[in-house]
C-alpha positions in Angstrom: 97.5 78.9 128.7 94.2 79.3 126.8 94.5 83.2 126.9 97.9 82.9 125.1 96.6 80.8 122.2 94.0 83.4 120.8 96.6 86.2 121.3 99.2 84.4 119.5 96.8 83.5 116.7 95.8 87.1 116.4 99.4 88.2 116.3 100.3 85.6 113.6 97.3 86.8 111.5 98.2 90.5 111.8 102.0 89.7 110.9 100.8 87.6 107.9 98.5 90.4 106.5 101.1 93.1 107.2 103.8 91.1 105.5 101.5 90.5 102.5 100.6 94.3 102.3 104.3 95.3 102.4 105.1 92.7 99.7 102.3 94.0 97.6 103.4 97.6 98.1 107.0 96.7 97.3 106.2 94.6 94.3 103.8 97.4 92.9 106.2 100.1 93.6 108.8 98.3 91.6 106.3 97.8 88.7 105.5 101.5 88.7 109.2 102.4 88.9 109.7 100.8 85.5 107.5 103.5 83.9 110.0 106.2 84.5 111.3 107.8 81.2 110.2 108.8 77.8 107.5 107.1 75.7 106.1 107.4 72.3 102.9 106.1 71.0 99.2 106.8 70.4 95.9 107.5 72.2 92.8 105.9 70.8 89.5 107.1 72.4 85.8 106.5 71.8 84.0 109.7 70.7 80.6 109.2 72.5 79.1 111.8 69.9 80.0 109.9 66.8 80.4 106.5 68.4 83.6 105.9 66.6 87.2 105.5 67.8 89.8 108.3 67.1 93.5 107.7 67.2 96.1 110.4 67.6 99.9 110.5 68.4 100.6 110.8 72.1 103.9 110.9 74.0 104.5 110.9 77.7 107.4 111.5 80.0 107.0 109.8 83.4 109.0 110.9 86.6 108.7 109.9 90.2 108.6 112.5 93.0 111.6 111.7 95.0 110.6 110.1 98.5 107.0 109.5 97.5 104.8 106.9 95.6 103.8 109.9 93.4 104.4 109.6 89.6 104.0 112.6 87.2 102.7 111.9 83.7 103.6 114.8 81.3 101.4 114.2 78.3 102.2 115.7 75.0 100.0 115.4 71.9 102.0 116.5 68.8 98.7 117.2 66.8 96.7 118.8 69.6 99.1 120.7 71.9 96.3 122.5 73.5 95.4 119.1 75.2 99.0 118.7 76.7 98.6 118.1 80.4 100.4 116.7 83.5 98.6 113.9 85.4 99.5 112.1 88.6 99.4 108.6 89.7 99.8 107.6 93.3 100.3 104.1 94.8 98.6 103.8 98.3 100.8 103.0 101.3 99.2 99.6 101.7 99.7 98.8 98.0 96.0 98.1 97.4 95.0 101.2 95.4 96.4 103.3 92.4 94.8 106.7 93.0 91.2 105.9 93.9 91.2 102.6 91.9 91.2 99.4 93.8 93.6 96.8 92.6 91.8 93.7 91.4 94.8 91.8 90.0 98.3 91.6 89.1 99.9 89.0 86.9 103.1 88.4 85.1 103.0 88.6 81.3 105.2 86.6 79.0 108.5 88.3 78.4 108.7 89.7 82.0 106.0 92.4 81.9 103.2 92.8 84.3 99.5 93.5 84.0 97.7 95.3 86.8 93.9 95.6 86.6 92.0 98.2 88.8 88.4 99.4 89.3 86.7 102.4 90.5 83.2 103.9 90.2 82.0 107.3 88.8 80.0 108.9 86.0 80.8 108.9 82.3 79.1 109.6 78.9 77.6 112.7 77.5 74.6 112.3 80.0 77.1 111.5 83.0 75.6 108.0 83.8 76.9 106.1 86.8 79.5 103.6 85.7 82.3 101.2 86.8 85.7 101.9 85.3 88.2 99.2 84.7 91.8 100.4 84.2 94.3 97.9 82.7 98.1 98.8 82.9 100.6 96.6 81.0 104.1 97.5 81.9 107.2 95.9 80.2 110.8 96.8 79.4 109.9 98.5 76.1 106.2 98.8 76.2 103.6 100.5 78.4 99.8 100.6 77.8 97.0 102.1 79.8 93.4 101.0 78.9 90.2 102.3 80.4 86.9 100.3 79.9 83.5 101.5 81.1 80.6 99.5 82.2 77.4 101.7 82.8 75.1 100.9 85.7 72.6 98.1 84.8 74.7 97.0 81.8 76.8 93.8 81.4 78.8 94.9 78.4 82.3 96.7 78.9 83.0 99.6 76.3 86.6 100.6 75.6 86.7 104.3 76.5 90.3 104.9 75.7 93.8 103.3 75.3 97.3 104.6 75.4 99.9 102.4 73.7 103.6 103.3 74.1 107.0 102.1 73.2 110.0 103.3 75.1 111.5 106.3 73.4 115.2 105.4 72.7 115.9 108.6 70.7 116.2 112.2 71.9 
């Protein structure tokens, strides 16, 4: 009988964690699904050379690759068409990562939106210093923002690197 108790406990824990992961995956998948469509807005980024922020118009059309958790972001910059690009965003099968970013939190916002905060490490700046990046995604019925903050190694201060702020495009 004592052999069965540890086995049952292990099975119960496995099922609890599996159910939680599936729940996280389903919830985050629904959150990202809300991004599909056309958005108009702005991109504000920090120019490391001048130390000043720069804002320009930015539009994005977001689609989901059928049968996957891959989302395509077709960026259009009306004032700088040479910067137009297509990026991808992928939700991991366990619902714990967006691309290489570890999901740190997900919370509901007033009005029915959500905020998802992720982190990853890399290098940034003109001299390619090691850094931690914090990405904040805010998704709602008519709004979407994506912000990237940087904390350089050995520092305690976060610097806003860039932020996209969009409203759903209801016109053609």
